[in-house]
N, C-alpha and C positions, 0 to 999 in steps of 0.2 A: 391531451396527447393521445390517450387510449381511445377516446371517442372519435378522433380523426382517423385513427387506424381502422376502427370498426366501420366507420362510414365508407372509407375508400375500399375496404375489403368487400363491403356490400355492393358498392357500385361496380366493382370489377366482376363480382359474381353475377350480377344482373346482365352485364354486357356479354359475358361468356355464354350465359344461358340463352340470351336472345339470339346470339350469333348461331349457336347450335340449333336452336329452334328454326331460324330462317333457313339453314342448310337442310334440315329435315323437311320443311315445307316445300322448298324448291325441288328436292329429290322426289317427293311424293307427286308434285305437280307435273314434273317431267315424265315420271313413270306413267301417270294417268294419261297424259297427252300422247305418249307413244302407243300405249295400249288401245286408246280409243280412236286415234286417227290412222295409225299404221299397224301392220303386223310387225313383229320383230325382224323378219326377213326383209320387208320393204324398207324399214328404217336403216338396217345395216347396209343395204344396197345404196340408199341415199347418201349415207356417210361415206361409203367407199367412193362413190361417184364424185362427191365434193372434194375428197382428199386427192383423188387422181387429177381432177381439174386444177386444184391449187398447186400440185407438184409440177404439172406441165407449165403453168403460168410462171412459176418461180425459177424454172430451169433455164439457165443461160449458158450455152456452150462456149 
């Protein structure tokens, strides 16, 4: 019984740790991509353009 609890606690800990690690890696990769390809201003302009385009497309009077 206690070995089962210890096993599953370990499995859950590894899953949580790997999920957090993946989030950190994704954040680092996106940060590097934005800094190497675009300046912050260009990136924000791109995002604003896409949001405006999406809001116009979804607008139905």
